[in-house]
ZADO-1210 file (C-alpha; in nm, 4 decimals, padded with zeros to 6 digits):
<atoms>
<atom x="-04.0761" y="01.4636" z="-03.9071" code="UNK" pos="1"/>
<atom x="-03.7029" y="01.4782" z="-03.8574" code="UNK" pos="2"/>
<atom x="-03.7079" y="01.1503" z="-03.6688" code="UNK" pos="3"/>
<atom x="-03.8894" y="00.9722" z="-03.9536" code="UNK" pos="4"/>
<atom x="-03.6346" y="01.1015" z="-04.2017" code="UNK" pos="5"/>
<atom x="-03.3551" y="00.9807" z="-03.9765" code="UNK" pos="6"/>
<atom x="-03.5146" y="00.6371" z="-03.9600" code="UNK" pos="7"/>
<atom x="-03.5392" y="00.6148" z="-04.3404" code="UNK" pos="8"/>
<atom x="-03.1836" y="00.7329" z="-04.3749" code="UNK" pos="9"/>
<atom x="-03.0648" y="00.4793" z="-04.1235" code="UNK" pos="10"/>
<atom x="-03.2600" y="00.2042" z="-04.2988" code="UNK" pos="11"/>
<atom x="-03.1091" y="00.3066" z="-04.6328" code="UNK" pos="12"/>
<atom x="-02.7600" y="00.2984" z="-04.4894" code="UNK" pos="13"/>
<atom x="-02.8268" y="-00.0428" z="-04.3342" code="UNK" pos="14"/>
<atom x="-02.9462" y="-00.1773" z="-04.6686" code="UNK" pos="15"/>
<atom x="-02.6388" y="-00.0417" z="-04.8461" code="UNK" pos="16"/>
<atom x="-02.4117" y="-00.1885" z="-04.5814" code="UNK" pos="17"/>
<atom x="-02.5974" y="-00.5216" z="-04.6084" code="UNK" pos="18"/>
<atom x="-02.5449" y="-00.5385" z="-04.9806" code="UNK" pos="19"/>
<atom x="-02.1875" y="-00.4354" z="-04.9353" code="UNK" pos="20"/>
<atom x="-02.1492" y="-00.7075" z="-04.6793" code="UNK" pos="21"/>
<atom x="-02.2776" y="-00.9892" z="-04.9031" code="UNK" pos="22"/>
<atom x="-02.0659" y="-01.1164" z="-05.1921" code="UNK" pos="23"/>
<atom x="-02.1890" y="-01.3858" z="-05.4273" code="UNK" pos="24"/>
<atom x="-01.9154" y="-01.5613" z="-05.6220" code="UNK" pos="25"/>
<atom x="-02.0307" y="-01.7326" z="-05.9481" code="UNK" pos="26"/>
<atom x="-01.9358" y="-02.0892" z="-06.0365" code="UNK" pos="27"/>
<atom x="-01.5840" y="-02.1399" z="-06.1779" code="UNK" pos="28"/>
<atom x="-01.4685" y="-01.8041" z="-06.0438" code="UNK" pos="29"/>
<atom x="-01.2524" y="-01.6889" z="-05.7510" code="UNK" pos="30"/>
<atom x="-01.2384" y="-01.3554" z="-05.5711" code="UNK" pos="31"/>
<atom x="-00.9223" y="-01.2393" z="-05.3959" code="UNK" pos="32"/>
<atom x="-01.0020" y="-01.0402" z="-05.0784" code="UNK" pos="33"/>
<atom x="-00.7699" y="-00.7769" z="-04.9358" code="UNK" pos="34"/>
<atom x="-00.8004" y="-00.6316" z="-04.5846" code="UNK" pos="35"/>
<atom x="-00.6471" y="-00.2903" z="-04.5406" code="UNK" pos="36"/>
<atom x="-00.4534" y="-00.3417" z="-04.8663" code="UNK" pos="37"/>
<atom x="-00.3131" y="-00.6788" z="-04.7671" code="UNK" pos="38"/>
<atom x="-00.4151" y="-01.0195" z="-04.8972" code="UNK" pos="39"/>
<atom x="-00.6665" y="-01.1798" z="-04.6639" code="UNK" pos="40"/>
<atom x="-00.8367" y="-01.4757" z="-04.8346" code="UNK" pos="41"/>
<atom x="-00.9731" y="-01.6195" z="-05.1573" code="UNK" pos="42"/>
<atom x="-01.3450" y="-01.6772" z="-05.2040" code="UNK" pos="43"/>
<atom x="-01.4801" y="-01.9693" z="-05.4012" code="UNK" pos="44"/>
<atom x="-01.8228" y="-02.0069" z="-05.5604" code="UNK" pos="45"/>
<atom x="-02.1147" y="-01.9292" z="-05.3252" code="UNK" pos="46"/>
<atom x="-02.2390" y="-01.6668" z="-05.0744" code="UNK" pos="47"/>
<atom x="-01.9800" y="-01.4862" z="-04.8615" code="UNK" pos="48"/>
<atom x="-01.9711" y="-01.1973" z="-04.6151" code="UNK" pos="49"/>
<atom x="-01.7203" y="-00.9175" z="-04.6633" code="UNK" pos="50"/>
<atom x="-01.6738" y="-00.6360" z="-04.4106" code="UNK" pos="51"/>
<atom x="-01.7382" y="-00.3096" z="-04.5914" code="UNK" pos="52"/>
<atom x="-01.4675" y="-00.0462" z="-04.5933" code="UNK" pos="53"/>
<atom x="-01.2338" y="-00.2945" z="-04.4246" code="UNK" pos="54"/>
<atom x="-01.2219" y="-00.5704" z="-04.6816" code="UNK" pos="55"/>
<atom x="-01.2548" y="-00.5426" z="-05.0562" code="UNK" pos="56"/>
<atom x="-01.2477" y="-00.7664" z="-05.3647" code="UNK" pos="57"/>
<atom x="-00.9075" y="-00.6889" z="-05.5157" code="UNK" pos="58"/>
<atom x="-00.9060" y="-00.9422" z="-05.8049" code="UNK" pos="59"/>
<atom x="-01.1585" y="-01.1557" z="-05.9825" code="UNK" pos="60"/>
<atom x="-01.0359" y="-01.4608" z="-06.1712" code="UNK" pos="61"/>
<atom x="-01.2140" y="-01.7131" z="-06.3881" code="UNK" pos="62"/>
<atom x="-01.1076" y="-02.0709" z="-06.3347" code="UNK" pos="63"/>
<atom x="-01.2244" y="-02.1779" z="-06.6804" code="UNK" pos="64"/>
<atom x="-00.9858" y="-02.2486" z="-06.9648" code="UNK" pos="65"/>
<atom x="-00.9134" y="-01.9292" z="-07.1528" code="UNK" pos="66"/>
<atom x="-00.8223" y="-01.8820" z="-07.5162" code="UNK" pos="67"/>
<atom x="-00.5608" y="-01.6223" z="-07.6061" code="UNK" pos="68"/>
<atom x="-00.5112" y="-01.5315" z="-07.9702" code="UNK" pos="69"/>
<atom x="-00.1368" y="-01.4928" z="-08.0181" code="UNK" pos="70"/>
<atom x="-00.0599" y="-01.2241" z="-08.2741" code="UNK" pos="71"/>
<atom x="00.1147" y="-01.3385" z="-08.5971" code="UNK" pos="72"/>
<atom x="00.4893" y="-01.3351" z="-08.5686" code="UNK" pos="73"/>
<atom x="00.7563" y="-01.3141" z="-08.8388" code="UNK" pos="74"/>
<atom x="00.9975" y="-01.6047" z="-08.7945" code="UNK" pos="75"/>
<atom x="01.3135" y="-01.7147" z="-08.9756" code="UNK" pos="76"/>
<atom x="01.3531" y="-02.0857" z="-09.0426" code="UNK" pos="77"/>
<atom x="01.6780" y="-02.2770" z="-09.0205" code="UNK" pos="78"/>
<atom x="01.7248" y="-02.2459" z="-09.3988" code="UNK" pos="79"/>
<atom x="01.6841" y="-01.8634" z="-09.3793" code="UNK" pos="80"/>
<atom x="01.3272" y="-01.8468" z="-09.5092" code="UNK" pos="81"/>
<atom x="01.0948" y="-01.5819" z="-09.3654" code="UNK" pos="82"/>
<atom x="00.7499" y="-01.7020" z="-09.2588" code="UNK" pos="83"/>
<atom x="00.4640" y="-01.5533" z="-09.0586" code="UNK" pos="84"/>
<atom x="00.3193" y="-01.7837" z="-08.7923" code="UNK" pos="85"/>
<atom x="-00.0195" y="-01.7367" z="-08.6257" code="UNK" pos="86"/>
<atom x="-00.1234" y="-01.9367" z="-08.3191" code="UNK" pos="87"/>
<atom x="-00.3718" y="-01.9828" z="-08.0334" code="UNK" pos="88"/>
<atom x="-00.2805" y="-02.0371" z="-07.6677" code="UNK" pos="89"/>
<atom x="-00.5012" y="-02.2146" z="-07.4128" code="UNK" pos="90"/>
<atom x="-00.4383" y="-02.1367" z="-07.0440" code="UNK" pos="91"/>
<atom x="-00.6123" y="-02.1926" z="-06.7101" code="UNK" pos="92"/>
<atom x="-00.5739" y="-02.0240" z="-06.3683" code="UNK" pos="93"/>
<atom x="-00.4858" y="-02.2842" z="-06.1052" code="UNK" pos="94"/>
<atom x="-00.3804" y="-02.0508" z="-05.8210" code="UNK" pos="95"/>
<atom x="-00.5710" y="-01.7188" z="-05.8015" code="UNK" pos="96"/>
<atom x="-00.3313" y="-01.5740" z="-05.5451" code="UNK" pos="97"/>
<atom x="-00.0234" y="-01.6287" z="-05.7612" code="UNK" pos="98"/>
<atom x="-00.2114" y="-01.5047" z="-06.0658" code="UNK" pos="99"/>
<atom x="-00.2946" y="-01.1860" z="-05.8721" code="UNK" pos="100"/>
<atom x="00.0382" y="-01.1088" z="-05.7088" code="UNK" pos="101"/>
<atom x="00.2865" y="-01.3113" z="-05.9105" code="UNK" pos="102"/>
<atom x="00.2676" y="-01.0961" z="-06.2243" code="UNK" pos="103"/>
<atom x="00.0916" y="-00.7824" z="-06.3412" code="UNK" pos="104"/>
<atom x="-00.0902" y="-00.9312" z="-06.6428" code="UNK" pos="105"/>
<atom x="-00.0577" y="-01.3062" z="-06.6812" code="UNK" pos="106"/>
<atom x="-00.2465" y="-01.3148" z="-07.0160" code="UNK" pos="107"/>
<atom x="-00.0071" y="-01.0714" z="-07.1799" code="UNK" pos="108"/>
<atom x="00.2955" y="-01.2400" z="-07.0229" code="UNK" pos="109"/>
<atom x="00.2037" y="-01.5912" z="-07.1372" code="UNK" pos="110"/>
<atom x="00.1287" y="-01.4634" z="-07.4900" code="UNK" pos="111"/>
<atom x="00.4724" y="-01.2977" z="-07.5064" code="UNK" pos="112"/>
<atom x="00.6475" y="-01.6143" z="-07.3904" code="UNK" pos="113"/>
<atom x="00.4523" y="-01.8118" z="-07.6506" code="UNK" pos="114"/>
<atom x="00.5699" y="-01.5707" z="-07.9233" code="UNK" pos="115"/>
<atom x="00.9373" y="-01.5910" z="-07.8310" code="UNK" pos="116"/>
<atom x="00.9251" y="-01.9685" z="-07.7903" code="UNK" pos="117"/>
<atom x="00.7501" y="-02.0043" z="-08.1247" code="UNK" pos="118"/>
<atom x="01.0205" y="-01.8012" z="-08.3003" code="UNK" pos="119"/>
<atom x="01.2861" y="-02.0159" z="-08.1337" code="UNK" pos="120"/>
<atom x="01.1199" y="-02.3440" z="-08.2347" code="UNK" pos="121"/>
<atom x="01.0591" y="-02.2334" z="-08.5939" code="UNK" pos="122"/>
<atom x="01.4245" y="-02.1280" z="-08.6198" code="UNK" pos="123"/>
<atom x="01.5314" y="-02.4872" z="-08.5487" code="UNK" pos="124"/>
<atom x="01.3441" y="-02.6289" z="-08.8479" code="UNK" pos="125"/>
<atom x="01.3681" y="-02.6053" z="-09.2258" code="UNK" pos="126"/>
<atom x="01.0721" y="-02.4650" z="-09.4174" code="UNK" pos="127"/>
<atom x="00.9376" y="-02.8053" z="-09.5242" code="UNK" pos="128"/>
<atom x="00.9544" y="-02.9399" z="-09.1698" code="UNK" pos="129"/>
<atom x="00.7575" y="-02.6465" z="-09.0283" code="UNK" pos="130"/>
<atom x="00.4521" y="-02.7749" z="-09.2169" code="UNK" pos="131"/>
<atom x="00.4985" y="-03.1423" z="-09.1341" code="UNK" pos="132"/>
<atom x="00.6084" y="-03.1104" z="-08.7690" code="UNK" pos="133"/>
<atom x="00.3448" y="-02.8772" z="-08.6314" code="UNK" pos="134"/>
<atom x="00.2518" y="-03.1134" z="-08.3499" code="UNK" pos="135"/>
<atom x="00.6096" y="-03.1276" z="-08.2262" code="UNK" pos="136"/>
<atom x="00.6380" y="-02.7472" z="-08.2368" code="UNK" pos="137"/>
<atom x="00.3099" y="-02.7137" z="-08.0458" code="UNK" pos="138"/>
<atom x="00.4257" y="-02.9546" z="-07.7750" code="UNK" pos="139"/>
<atom x="00.7583" y="-02.7742" z="-07.7307" code="UNK" pos="140"/>
<atom x="00.5826" y="-02.4359" z="-07.6968" code="UNK" pos="141"/>
<atom x="00.3383" y="-02.5739" z="-07.4401" code="UNK" pos="142"/>
<atom x="00.6213" y="-02.7222" z="-07.2366" code="UNK" pos="143"/>
<atom x="00.8263" y="-02.4010" z="-07.2395" code="UNK" pos="144"/>
<atom x="00.5374" y="-02.1627" z="-07.1620" code="UNK" pos="145"/>
<atom x="00.3928" y="-02.3890" z="-06.8925" code="UNK" pos="146"/>
<atom x="00.7289" y="-02.4080" z="-06.7168" code="UNK" pos="147"/>
<atom x="00.7727" y="-02.0290" z="-06.7299" code="UNK" pos="148"/>
<atom x="00.4183" y="-01.9536" z="-06.6125" code="UNK" pos="149"/>
<atom x="00.4136" y="-02.1999" z="-06.3218" code="UNK" pos="150"/>
<atom x="00.5205" y="-01.9310" z="-06.0655" code="UNK" pos="151"/>
<atom x="00.2203" y="-01.7246" z="-06.1771" code="UNK" pos="152"/>
<atom x="-00.0340" y="-01.9975" z="-06.0946" code="UNK" pos="153"/>
<atom x="-00.1082" y="-02.0515" z="-06.4656" code="UNK" pos="154"/>
<atom x="-00.1419" y="-02.3879" z="-06.6396" code="UNK" pos="155"/>
<atom x="-00.0840" y="-02.3905" z="-07.0166" code="UNK" pos="156"/>
<atom x="-00.3015" y="-02.6696" z="-07.1554" code="UNK" pos="157"/>
<atom x="-00.2148" y="-02.6499" z="-07.5249" code="UNK" pos="158"/>
<atom x="-00.0938" y="-02.4381" z="-07.8123" code="UNK" pos="159"/>
<atom x="-00.2084" y="-02.4613" z="-08.1732" code="UNK" pos="160"/>
<atom x="-00.0453" y="-02.3120" z="-08.4815" code="UNK" pos="161"/>
<atom x="-00.3312" y="-02.1804" z="-08.6949" code="UNK" pos="162"/>
<atom x="-00.1441" y="-02.0857" z="-09.0097" code="UNK" pos="163"/>
<atom x="00.2046" y="-02.0493" z="-09.1519" code="UNK" pos="164"/>
<atom x="00.2382" y="-01.7870" z="-09.4239" code="UNK" pos="165"/>
<atom x="00.5585" y="-01.7776" z="-09.6306" code="UNK" pos="166"/>
<atom x="00.6466" y="-01.4702" z="-09.8343" code="UNK" pos="167"/>
<atom x="00.5090" y="-01.4254" z="-10.1843" code="UNK" pos="168"/>
<atom x="00.8417" y="-01.5205" z="-10.3425" code="UNK" pos="169"/>
<atom x="00.8615" y="-01.8381" z="-10.1360" code="UNK" pos="170"/>
<atom x="00.5008" y="-01.9218" z="-10.2219" code="UNK" pos="171"/>
<atom x="00.5775" y="-01.8961" z="-10.5943" code="UNK" pos="172"/>
<atom x="00.8883" y="-02.1099" z="-10.5514" code="UNK" pos="173"/>
<atom x="00.6933" y="-02.3680" z="-10.3529" code="UNK" pos="174"/>
<atom x="00.4179" y="-02.3689" z="-10.6147" code="UNK" pos="175"/>
<atom x="00.6739" y="-02.4287" z="-10.8896" code="UNK" pos="176"/>
<atom x="00.8316" y="-02.7044" z="-10.6841" code="UNK" pos="177"/>
<atom x="00.4950" y="-02.8676" z="-10.6238" code="UNK" pos="178"/>
<atom x="00.4091" y="-02.8391" z="-10.9929" code="UNK" pos="179"/>
<atom x="00.7401" y="-02.9996" z="-11.0865" code="UNK" pos="180"/>
<atom x="00.6826" y="-03.2717" z="-10.8290" code="UNK" pos="181"/>
<atom x="00.3344" y="-03.3430" z="-10.9655" code="UNK" pos="182"/>
<atom x="00.4680" y="-03.3565" z="-11.3222" code="UNK" pos="183"/>
<atom x="00.7431" y="-03.5893" z="-11.2048" code="UNK" pos="184"/>
<atom x="00.4911" y="-03.8169" z="-11.0351" code="UNK" pos="185"/>
<atom x="00.2718" y="-03.8101" z="-11.3466" code="UNK" pos="186"/>
<atom x="00.5678" y="-03.9097" z="-11.5646" code="UNK" pos="187"/>
<atom x="00.6608" y="-04.1837" z="-11.3199" code="UNK" pos="188"/>
<atom x="00.3045" y="-04.3153" z="-11.3164" code="UNK" pos="189"/>
<atom x="00.2910" y="-04.2986" z="-11.6965" code="UNK" pos="190"/>
<atom x="00.6206" y="-04.4848" z="-11.7299" code="UNK" pos="191"/>
<atom x="00.5088" y="-04.7400" z="-11.4733" code="UNK" pos="192"/>
<atom x="00.1860" y="-04.7901" z="-11.6658" code="UNK" pos="193"/>
<atom x="00.3747" y="-04.8286" z="-11.9931" code="UNK" pos="194"/>
<atom x="00.6125" y="-05.0707" z="-11.8239" code="UNK" pos="195"/>
<atom x="00.3240" y="-05.2785" z="-11.6888" code="UNK" pos="196"/>
<atom x="00.1607" y="-05.2711" z="-12.0319" code="UNK" pos="197"/>
<atom x="00.4775" y="-05.3966" z="-12.1990" code="UNK" pos="198"/>
<atom x="00.5196" y="-05.6632" z="-11.9343" code="UNK" pos="199"/>
<atom x="00.1611" y="-05.7787" z="-11.9858" code="UNK" pos="200"/>
<atom x="00.2032" y="-05.7789" z="-12.3640" code="UNK" pos="201"/>
<atom x="00.5277" y="-05.9769" z="-12.3390" code="UNK" pos="202"/>
<atom x="00.3649" y="-06.2198" z="-12.0979" code="UNK" pos="203"/>
<atom x="00.0733" y="-06.2596" z="-12.3356" code="UNK" pos="204"/>
<atom x="00.3065" y="-06.3180" z="-12.6297" code="UNK" pos="205"/>
<atom x="00.5051" y="-06.5644" z="-12.4235" code="UNK" pos="206"/>
<atom x="00.1910" y="-06.7536" z="-12.3244" code="UNK" pos="207"/>
<atom x="00.0755" y="-06.7468" z="-12.6862" code="UNK" pos="208"/>
<atom x="00.4104" y="-06.8824" z="-12.8064" code="UNK" pos="209"/>
<atom x="00.4006" y="-07.1505" z="-12.5384" code="UNK" pos="210"/>
<atom x="00.0469" y="-07.2497" z="-12.6355" code="UNK" pos="211"/>
<atom x="00.1379" y="-07.2534" z="-13.0064" code="UNK" pos="212"/>
<atom x="00.4484" y="-07.4647" z="-12.9390" code="UNK" pos="213"/>
<atom x="00.2442" y="-07.7012" z="-12.7233" code="UNK" pos="214"/>
<atom x="-00.0171" y="-07.7319" z="-12.9966" code="UNK" pos="215"/>
<atom x="00.2485" y="-07.7832" z="-13.2647" code="UNK" pos="216"/>
<atom x="00.4187" y="-08.0406" z="-13.0445" code="UNK" pos="217"/>
<atom x="00.0920" y="-08.2237" z="-12.9913" code="UNK" pos="218"/>
<atom x="00.0162" y="-08.2051" z="-13.3653" code="UNK" pos="219"/>
<atom x="00.3589" y="-08.3464" z="-13.4500" code="UNK" pos="220"/>
<atom x="00.3087" y="-08.6170" z="-13.1877" code="UNK" pos="221"/>
<atom x="-00.0300" y="-08.7021" z="-13.3319" code="UNK" pos="222"/>
<atom x="00.1087" y="-08.6961" z="-13.6868" code="UNK" pos="223"/>
<atom x="00.4044" y="-08.9138" z="-13.5920" code="UNK" pos="224"/>
<atom x="00.1778" y="-09.1508" z="-13.4052" code="UNK" pos="225"/>
<atom x="-00.0508" y="-09.1664" z="-13.7102" code="UNK" pos="226"/>
<atom x="00.2421" y="-09.2290" z="-13.9412" code="UNK" pos="227"/>
<atom x="00.3774" y="-09.4884" z="-13.7028" code="UNK" pos="228"/>
<atom x="00.0449" y="-09.6658" z="-13.6915" code="UNK" pos="229"/>
<atom x="00.0142" y="-09.6365" z="-14.0724" code="UNK" pos="230"/>
<atom x="00.3632" y="-09.7792" z="-14.1235" code="UNK" pos="231"/>
<atom x="00.2857" y="-10.0492" z="-13.8739" code="UNK" pos="232"/>
<atom x="-00.0366" y="-10.1385" z="-14.0557" code="UNK" pos="233"/>
<atom x="00.1362" y="-10.1290" z="-14.3980" code="UNK" pos="234"/>
<atom x="00.4247" y="-10.3364" z="-14.2695" code="UNK" pos="235"/>
<atom x="00.1819" y="-10.5829" z="-14.1170" code="UNK" pos="236"/>
<atom x="-00.0107" y="-10.5990" z="-14.4452" code="UNK" pos="237"/>
<atom x="00.3118" y="-10.6299" z="-14.6460" code="UNK" pos="238"/>
<atom x="00.4366" y="-10.8990" z="-14.4158" code="UNK" pos="239"/>
<atom x="00.1055" y="-11.0766" z="-14.4424" code="UNK" pos="240"/>
<atom x="00.1162" y="-11.0439" z="-14.8240" code="UNK" pos="241"/>
<atom x="00.4723" y="-11.1724" z="-14.8352" code="UNK" pos="242"/>
<atom x="00.3711" y="-11.4617" z="-14.6170" code="UNK" pos="243"/>
<atom x="00.0844" y="-11.5431" z="-14.8546" code="UNK" pos="244"/>
<atom x="00.3163" y="-11.5057" z="-15.1570" code="UNK" pos="245"/>
<atom x="00.5742" y="-11.7282" z="-14.9930" code="UNK" pos="246"/>
<atom x="00.3033" y="-11.9797" z="-14.9143" code="UNK" pos="247"/>
<atom x="00.1749" y="-11.9606" z="-15.2742" code="UNK" pos="248"/>
<atom x="00.5240" y="-12.0148" z="-15.4107" code="UNK" pos="249"/>
<atom x="00.5436" y="-12.3339" z="-15.2096" code="UNK" pos="250"/>
<atom x="00.2341" y="-12.4684" z="-15.3890" code="UNK" pos="251"/>
<atom x="00.2566" y="-12.6629" z="-15.7205" code="UNK" pos="252"/>
<atom x="00.2809" y="-12.4334" z="-16.0205" code="UNK" pos="253"/>
<atom x="00.3201" y="-12.1294" z="-15.7936" code="UNK" pos="254"/>
<atom x="00.6525" y="-12.0301" z="-15.9459" code="UNK" pos="255"/>
<atom x="00.5038" y="-12.0608" z="-16.2943" code="UNK" pos="256"/>
<atom x="00.2182" y="-11.8282" z="-16.2070" code="UNK" pos="257"/>
<atom x="00.4642" y="-11.5745" z="-16.0663" code="UNK" pos="258"/>
<atom x="00.6729" y="-11.5866" z="-16.3830" code="UNK" pos="259"/>
<atom x="00.3626" y="-11.5329" z="-16.5970" code="UNK" pos="260"/>
<atom x="00.2625" y="-11.2334" z="-16.3865" code="UNK" pos="261"/>
<atom x="00.6080" y="-11.0795" z="-16.4103" code="UNK" pos="262"/>
<atom x="00.6087" y="-11.1263" z="-16.7863" code="UNK" pos="263"/>
<atom x="00.2706" y="-10.9585" z="-16.8222" code="UNK" pos="264"/>
<atom x="00.3834" y="-10.6581" z="-16.6164" code="UNK" pos="265"/>
<atom x="00.7067" y="-10.6306" z="-16.8100" code="UNK" pos="266"/>
<atom x="00.5281" y="-10.6340" z="-17.1449" code="UNK" pos="267"/>
<atom x="00.2687" y="-10.3846" z="-17.0196" code="UNK" pos="268"/>
<atom x="00.5276" y="-10.1339" z="-16.8921" code="UNK" pos="269"/>
<atom x="00.7395" y="-10.1763" z="-17.2064" code="UNK" pos="270"/>
<atom x="00.4390" y="-10.0993" z="-17.4266" code="UNK" pos="271"/>
<atom x="00.3634" y="-09.7848" z="-17.2286" code="UNK" pos="272"/>
<atom x="00.7207" y="-09.6661" z="-17.2769" code="UNK" pos="273"/>
<atom x="00.7015" y="-09.7219" z="-17.6549" code="UNK" pos="274"/>
<atom x="00.3715" y="-09.5324" z="-17.6820" code="UNK" pos="275"/>
<atom x="00.5012" y="-09.2302" z="-17.4984" code="UNK" pos="276"/>
<atom x="00.8238" y="-09.1767" z="-17.7005" code="UNK" pos="277"/>
<atom x="00.8894" y="-09.0701" z="-18.0610" code="UNK" pos="278"/>
<atom x="01.2159" y="-09.2614" z="-18.0826" code="UNK" pos="279"/>
<atom x="01.2268" y="-09.6184" z="-17.9695" code="UNK" pos="280"/>
<atom x="01.5407" y="-09.7447" z="-17.8136" code="UNK" pos="281"/>
<atom x="01.5301" y="-10.1121" z="-17.7411" code="UNK" pos="282"/>
<atom x="01.7317" y="-10.2258" z="-17.4476" code="UNK" pos="283"/>
<atom x="01.9767" y="-10.5102" z="-17.4850" code="UNK" pos="284"/>
<atom x="01.7624" y="-10.7167" z="-17.2526" code="UNK" pos="285"/>
<atom x="01.4921" y="-10.7353" z="-17.5238" code="UNK" pos="286"/>
<atom x="01.6782" y="-11.0336" z="-17.6619" code="UNK" pos="287"/>
<atom x="01.5940" y="-11.2166" z="-17.3440" code="UNK" pos="288"/>
<atom x="01.2245" y="-11.1546" z="-17.4012" code="UNK" pos="289"/>
<atom x="01.1997" y="-11.4538" z="-17.6321" code="UNK" pos="290"/>
<atom x="01.3662" y="-11.6773" z="-17.3826" code="UNK" pos="291"/>
<atom x="01.1196" y="-11.5520" z="-17.1209" code="UNK" pos="292"/>
<atom x="00.8304" y="-11.6190" z="-17.3543" code="UNK" pos="293"/>
<atom x="00.9707" y="-11.9616" z="-17.4424" code="UNK" pos="294"/>
<atom x="00.9744" y="-12.0496" z="-17.0766" code="UNK" pos="295"/>
<atom x="00.6328" y="-11.9063" z="-17.0090" code="UNK" pos="296"/>
<atom x="00.4412" y="-12.0512" z="-17.3128" code="UNK" pos="297"/>
<atom x="00.5027" y="-12.4159" z="-17.2235" code="UNK" pos="298"/>
<atom x="00.4023" y="-12.3362" z="-16.8690" code="UNK" pos="299"/>
<atom x="00.0810" y="-12.1784" z="-16.9913" code="UNK" pos="300"/>
<atom x="00.0176" y="-12.4729" z="-17.2232" code="UNK" pos="301"/>
<atom x="00.0685" y="-12.7228" z="-16.9474" code="UNK" pos="302"/>
<atom x="-00.1473" y="-12.5177" z="-16.7201" code="UNK" pos="303"/>
<atom x="-00.4329" y="-12.5143" z="-16.9728" code="UNK" pos="304"/>
<atom x="-00.3988" y="-12.8840" z="-17.0291" code="UNK" pos="305"/>
<atom x="-00.4069" y="-12.9520" z="-16.6664" code="UNK" pos="306"/>
<atom x="-00.7177" y="-12.7410" z="-16.6336" code="UNK" pos="307"/>
<atom x="-00.8842" y="-12.9244" z="-16.9299" code="UNK" pos="308"/>
<atom x="-00.8061" y="-13.2613" z="-16.7724" code="UNK" pos="309"/>
</atoms>
């Protein structure tokens, strides 16, 4: 009975020792093995044998990229404005041995360096630039923290500023400034619109005046051309009439006919004058009327005789 119990006990101890002997390291992890309190080796992913009671797993590190939430920090900008900055740090273990023996707590250490570097970088900038130059601040923090953490086997991949919170007084001042800026832009846009409207109206009036002047010019040209053609036609007709009159005067008895016509018109106009006036004033030339008639009557008589013959 005692021997059976001893066998079971021995088997149990062997099983325990076997499980103590085997170490399975997950993917993207590294175990640091110490032998009698001294660093012995680092185990990568896979199945490994570790001597119980002689060797032990002192540190376990993940080789994945880790995210560390950096606590919000109160910073003073270059123009003496107090702001609270909150950020996130991304790190990765590249050397498990250095991460184990180079520093006590590399996560806490890198977060502290990120805080101090962030305060330093924010202090170099004015308040307005802290919002517009976040990328530059992030790059400077990454460079500084990565350089400081290199002896610890840590690689800082990036740093991101999540939020920047100014004080309540600064927020009100910034809101007033933004409101004033928006009102200024609105006034500028309104004035620009009014300016464009006036320019368009003036251009339209200018085009209208040009079109009216062109139309008036064309009308005057057409009128002048019409008058010119009318004068030309009248002058041609007058010239033609004068030519016919001159030709008629060259004919026999042409001068007599002209004298008779002039006498008839004279008598006709003189009668119209006498009818239209209450007082008759005879011109001195009336005495010549008889002489005119004396010269015309024989001409008429001879003309009638000639016609009767």
